[in-house]
Backbone bond lengths (Angstrom), bond angles and torsions (degrees), N, CA, C in turn:
res aa  C-N    CA-C-N  psi(-1)  N-CA   C-N-CA  omega(-1)  CA-C   N-CA-C  phi
1 M - - - 1.448 - - 1.531 110.47 -
2 D 1.334 117.83 -36.15 1.463 120.42 179.01 1.522 111.31 -61.81
3 A 1.343 117.04 -39.41 1.461 120.54 179.08 1.525 110.58 -63.97
4 L 1.319 116.80 -37.70 1.463 121.22 178.22 1.526 110.65 -63.80
5 L 1.316 117.12 -47.53 1.467 120.87 179.34 1.520 111.37 -63.49
6 H 1.319 116.82 -39.21 1.467 120.58 178.58 1.534 110.24 -64.68
7 A 1.331 117.05 -42.41 1.466 120.97 179.76 1.524 111.26 -62.76
8 T 1.332 117.62 -41.95 1.463 119.65 179.70 1.525 111.08 -69.80
9 D 1.322 117.99 -36.16 1.470 120.50 176.50 1.523 111.33 -63.66
10 R 1.320 117.39 -38.66 1.469 121.21 -179.44 1.523 112.11 -65.78
11 L 1.334 117.97 -25.55 1.465 120.56 -179.58 1.527 111.97 -62.03
12 A 1.317 117.79 -25.12 1.468 120.59 178.25 1.525 110.74 -64.52
13 D 1.326 117.29 -34.17 1.467 121.41 -179.96 1.520 112.61 -88.66
14 D 1.322 116.83 -33.46 1.462 121.70 -177.60 1.529 108.50 -140.60
15 P 1.332 118.39 94.12 1.464 120.81 -175.59 1.534 114.44 -71.71
16 A 1.322 117.39 -9.78 1.465 120.29 177.30 1.527 109.04 -131.89
17 P 1.342 117.13 65.28 1.461 119.68 -176.72 1.523 111.89 -69.34
18 E 1.318 115.47 162.60 1.453 120.59 175.58 1.526 108.06 -58.29
19 G 1.296 116.22 134.36 1.458 120.57 -178.35 1.518 113.35 100.07
20 S 1.337 117.79 -16.81 1.466 119.41 176.22 1.525 108.23 -84.26
21 R 1.316 115.51 155.59 1.460 120.00 -179.17 1.515 110.29 -131.57
22 A 1.325 114.59 147.59 1.462 119.67 175.55 1.526 108.76 -65.47
23 W 1.324 115.58 143.75 1.463 122.33 177.71 1.519 106.02 -138.75
24 G 1.317 115.88 87.40 1.456 120.60 -173.67 1.523 109.86 87.69
25 S 1.320 116.46 -163.62 1.463 120.21 -174.82 1.520 113.93 -81.36
26 S 1.323 118.83 -35.07 1.465 119.57 -176.80 1.527 112.97 -124.90
27 H 1.322 117.39 2.49 1.462 120.80 -178.56 1.527 110.73 -104.55
28 R 1.318 115.31 155.69 1.459 122.02 174.55 1.517 108.24 -136.82
29 R 1.314 115.74 161.41 1.458 120.55 174.78 1.518 108.66 -132.44
30 L 1.302 114.96 147.73 1.455 121.96 -178.13 1.516 108.04 -140.27
31 H 1.323 116.27 132.76 1.462 121.26 175.82 1.520 108.61 -98.39
32 S 1.313 115.85 136.95 1.461 122.69 175.99 1.523 107.16 -137.67
33 G 1.329 115.95 99.34 1.463 119.86 -174.88 1.520 109.01 61.99
34 P 1.337 118.30 -131.00 1.463 120.12 -179.66 1.529 113.16 -84.72
35 W 1.310 117.54 10.59 1.467 121.92 -176.04 1.521 111.49 -106.71
36 R 1.333 115.53 147.53 1.464 122.60 171.81 1.521 107.08 -120.09
37 I 1.327 115.75 130.31 1.462 122.46 179.54 1.526 107.15 -112.74
38 L 1.321 117.26 120.90 1.459 122.21 175.04 1.518 107.56 -106.68
39 Y 1.329 116.02 127.75 1.454 119.09 -176.29 1.518 111.03 -144.71
40 R 1.315 114.90 161.81 1.466 122.69 -177.86 1.518 108.48 -122.89
41 I 1.315 115.94 135.55 1.460 121.90 178.21 1.522 108.30 -101.41
42 D 1.322 116.78 121.70 1.463 123.38 177.27 1.526 106.97 -104.42
43 T 1.328 116.66 94.88 1.463 120.51 -175.71 1.527 112.43 -70.59
44 Q 1.327 118.20 -29.40 1.464 120.27 -179.86 1.518 111.73 -64.10
45 N 1.325 117.16 -37.99 1.465 121.48 -177.92 1.524 112.96 -105.84
46 S 1.335 116.84 7.16 1.471 122.15 -178.08 1.526 111.22 50.49
47 T 1.337 115.08 51.48 1.458 121.33 -176.10 1.523 110.00 -130.41
48 L 1.312 115.63 146.00 1.452 122.07 174.91 1.528 107.57 -119.10
49 H 1.325 116.92 126.34 1.466 122.23 -177.61 1.527 109.10 -111.60
50 I 1.316 117.80 115.20 1.460 120.91 173.67 1.519 106.47 -81.30
51 E 1.329 115.81 118.15 1.458 120.35 -172.87 1.517 113.75 -102.01
52 H 1.330 117.58 -22.70 1.461 119.20 179.05 1.519 109.44 -161.15
53 V 1.309 116.01 139.91 1.461 123.01 172.15 1.516 106.19 -130.67
54 G 1.320 116.66 127.31 1.453 119.15 -179.71 1.514 111.69 -154.74
55 H 1.330 115.37 165.62 1.461 121.25 177.33 1.516 109.42 -73.50
56 T 1.320 115.95 144.74 1.451 120.03 171.75 1.516 107.60 -83.18
57 A 1.293 116.00 152.59 1.474 119.23 -177.15 1.506 111.51 -89.82
C-alpha cells in the first residue's frame, strides 16, 4: 500500500512518469506492484484526476 501511495504522490510532480502508458487520448495508466492506477490529465486546468485504482489480475 505504501508503494501505491508513493506512486500517486509522484504523479503531482511528473504526470507521465517512465513506465506509464497512454490509455486513450487523455488517460494514462500506471502499474505499481499489484496495483493499476488509471488517471486523466487535464492540461487546461493543470489538474490530474485519479479515476480508478484496482488490483491487477
